[in-house]
C-alpha positions in Angstrom: 8.1 210.8 58.1 10.3 213.8 59.0 12.4 215.0 55.9 15.8 216.6 56.4 16.6 219.5 54.7 19.7 219.2 52.3 22.1 222.2 51.9 21.9 223.5 48.3 24.5 222.6 46.1 27.4 225.2 45.4 26.9 226.9 48.7 29.5 228.1 50.5 30.9 228.0 53.9 30.2 230.9 56.5 33.0 233.4 57.6 32.8 231.7 61.2 33.3 228.2 59.2 36.3 228.8 57.6 39.9 228.2 58.7 42.0 231.4 60.1 44.5 232.4 57.4 48.5 231.5 58.4 50.2 235.5 58.9 52.6 236.1 56.1 56.5 235.2 55.9 57.3 238.5 56.7 55.4 238.6 59.5 56.5 235.3 60.9 60.6 236.3 60.7 59.7 239.6 62.2 58.6 237.1 64.9 61.4 234.9 64.7 64.7 237.1 64.8 63.9 239.0 68.4 63.8 235.4 69.8 67.2 234.3 68.4 69.1 237.5 69.1 68.2 237.1 72.5 69.2 233.7 72.6 72.3 234.4 71.4 73.1 237.6 73.3 71.9 234.9 76.9 74.6 232.4 75.2 77.2 235.3 74.8 76.7 236.8 78.0 76.8 232.8 79.7 79.6 232.1 78.3 81.5 235.4 79.6 80.3 234.4 82.9 82.3 231.2 83.0 85.1 232.5 81.6 85.3 235.3 84.1 84.2 232.8 87.0 86.4 230.4 85.5 89.5 232.9 85.5 88.9 233.7 89.4 88.3 229.9 90.4 91.5 229.1 88.6 93.6 232.1 90.4 92.3 230.9 93.5 93.4 227.4 93.0 96.8 228.1 91.5 98.3 228.9 94.8 102.3 229.6 95.3 104.8 226.8 95.0 105.8 226.8 99.0 107.8 223.3 99.3 109.8 221.7 96.5 110.6 217.9 97.1 113.6 216.0 95.8 113.6 212.5 95.4 116.2 209.9 93.8 119.3 207.8 95.3 121.5 210.2 94.7 125.6 210.1 95.0 126.9 213.3 92.7 123.7 215.5 92.9 123.0 217.6 96.3 118.9 217.2 96.8 119.1 220.9 98.5 121.2 222.3 96.2 118.8 221.3 93.4 115.9 222.1 95.3 117.0 225.8 95.9 117.6 226.1 92.2 114.1 224.8 91.3 112.7 227.5 93.9 114.7 230.0 91.8 113.1 229.4 88.6 109.6 229.5 89.8 107.8 232.8 89.0 103.9 230.9 89.0 101.6 229.4 90.9 101.5 225.6 91.3 99.1 225.1 88.1 100.7 227.6 85.8 104.4 226.7 86.4 105.9 225.3 83.0 106.7 221.8 83.9 108.3 220.9 80.6 110.5 223.8 80.5 112.0 223.3 84.3 112.4 219.2 83.3 114.6 220.2 80.4 116.4 222.6 82.1 117.1 219.7 84.7 117.9 217.3 82.3 120.8 219.0 80.8 122.8 218.7 83.9 125.9 216.4 83.3 125.0 213.9 86.3 120.9 213.8 85.6 120.0 210.7 83.5 116.3 210.9 83.9 114.2 213.8 85.6 110.3 213.8 86.1 108.4 216.7 87.6 105.0 216.7 89.0 102.7 219.3 90.5 100.8 218.3 94.0 97.8 220.8 94.9 97.9 223.3 97.1 101.8 224.3 96.5 104.2 221.3 96.1 106.4 220.8 93.6 107.8 217.0 93.2 111.2 216.4 91.6 112.1 212.7 91.1 115.9 212.3 89.8 117.8 209.2 88.3 121.6 210.2 88.4 123.9 208.6 85.9 126.4 205.7 86.6 130.1 206.1 85.2 131.7 202.8 84.1 135.2 204.4 82.4 137.1 208.0 82.5 137.0 209.1 79.2 140.0 210.9 77.6 141.2 211.5 81.5 138.6 214.8 81.9 134.9 213.2 81.1 133.1 210.0 82.1 131.4 207.1 80.3 127.8 205.6 80.9 127.4 202.1 80.6 125.4 202.8 77.0 128.6 204.7 76.2 127.7 207.9 76.4 130.2 210.6 76.9 129.1 213.1 79.9 131.2 216.3 81.1 130.6 217.1 85.0 132.1 220.5 85.8 134.0 219.0 88.3 135.5 215.3 87.6 135.5 213.1 90.8 137.7 211.0 91.9 137.5 207.5 90.0 141.0 206.3 89.7 139.4 202.6 90.2 137.3 202.8 86.8 139.3 202.1 83.3 140.9 205.1 81.4 139.5 204.8 77.6 140.7 207.4 75.0 139.5 208.4 71.8 137.3 210.7 70.0 133.8 211.2 71.4 132.1 209.6 68.2 134.1 206.4 69.0 133.3 206.2 72.8 130.6 203.2 72.5 132.9 201.2 70.3 136.1 201.9 72.7 133.7 200.6 75.3 132.7 197.3 73.5 136.1 196.7 72.9 137.4 197.0 76.6 134.7 194.3 77.5 135.9 192.1 75.1 139.3 192.5 75.7 139.0 192.4 79.2 137.3 189.3 79.1 140.0 188.0 76.9 143.1 188.9 79.3 141.3 188.0 82.3 141.8 184.1 81.7 145.5 184.9 81.6 145.7 186.6 84.8 146.2 190.3 83.5 143.7 193.1 84.0 142.9 195.9 81.1 143.0 199.3 82.7 143.5 201.5 79.4 142.2 201.2 76.1 142.6 204.0 73.5 141.8 204.0 69.9 143.5 206.8 68.0 142.3 208.9 65.5 143.6 206.7 62.3 142.1 203.1 64.1 144.9 201.8 65.7 144.2 200.4 69.2 146.5 200.3 72.1 146.3 198.6 75.8 147.5 199.0 78.9 147.6 195.8 81.1 148.2 195.4 84.9 149.3 192.1 86.8 150.4 191.2 89.9 153.6 189.3 90.3 154.9 187.1 92.9 158.6 188.2 93.3 160.3 187.4 97.2 157.2 186.8 98.5 155.8 189.9 97.9 153.1 190.9 95.3 154.3 193.8 92.9 152.3 195.4 90.4 153.5 195.7 86.7 152.2 197.2 83.7 153.1 196.9 80.3 151.7 198.1 77.2 150.0 196.2 74.4 150.0 197.9 70.5 147.6 195.9 68.1 147.3 198.3 65.2 144.2 198.7 63.3 142.6 195.4 62.2 143.1 191.6 62.9 142.8 192.0 66.7 141.4 188.5 67.7 144.5 186.9 65.7 146.9 189.4 67.0 145.8 188.4 70.7 146.0 184.9 69.9 149.8 185.2 68.8 150.6 187.3 72.1 148.5 184.6 74.3 150.9 182.1 72.6 154.1 184.1 73.5 152.7 184.8 77.1 152.0 181.2 78.0 156.0 179.9 76.9 157.7 183.0 77.5 156.3 185.9 78.9 154.4 185.1 81.9 157.4 184.6 84.2 159.1 187.8 82.8 156.2 190.2 83.0 157.5 192.7 85.1 160.4 193.2 83.4 158.2 194.1 80.0 157.7 197.8 78.7 155.8 196.9 75.7 154.8 194.1 73.1 154.2 195.4 69.5 151.7 193.0 67.7 151.1 195.5 64.3 153.8 192.9 62.9 152.2 190.5 60.1 153.7 187.7 61.9 155.8 188.6 64.4 156.4 190.4 67.8 158.2 192.4 69.0 159.1 192.7 72.9 160.4 195.9 74.6 162.0 195.1 77.7 162.6 197.6 81.1 166.2 197.8 80.3 165.9 198.7 76.4 167.2 195.2 75.7 164.9 194.5 72.5 163.8 190.7 71.6 161.8 190.2 68.3 
């Protein structure tokens, strides 16, 4: 039998069989540092190119505004005037124009209820307007919306057909609500409320209009009704009773009805005769 030779115990490996030694820590750091620096510089350079290139792209896209479109059902605002005003405010391109600032300035106009501004590339601005609707004159110089908001046009159009309401601005909504209630109450008596006023101390007064037949011709008559501060429902009921029994047939002869008394009514006739 062929005998195998055994290596003597305790023998060491030859140099060729030994594993290569790892580089020292300092050598590894010296190799990684230039690589990281290169990568960092490459990222910075790429970002700079994107910023410069992106800025040029935006400059090319930010075209001058060549047209302003104004849309909306307008009665007291002129589309051409609004468009010219907007053009005068524009100093930047279609992308860089501050739409919020432009919208806020338009919103401050008295007749503007709502406004929306949007851009359309390459060079168009769309202005969508909603106009306020006046439901009453306020203190004979301003107007009221259906929400009781006071607005003050520079030039007040002729709105003689609207009711005339009076009071301090803080009471505008209250006066408008009271007008609607009084209007419904007097309508059942064939009377029309044309004026409601609330004094600074809270006293209410109403002016009424009625058409009275006289010699086959209709003649308009007006009368003042003073309610005072409180108890409008009770005092109106008192007026209704007197109106149905006495005042209705002589309504065109009455100057004023005073309901401020606790239990009575004072009627002032146009010929200065007083009946209590």
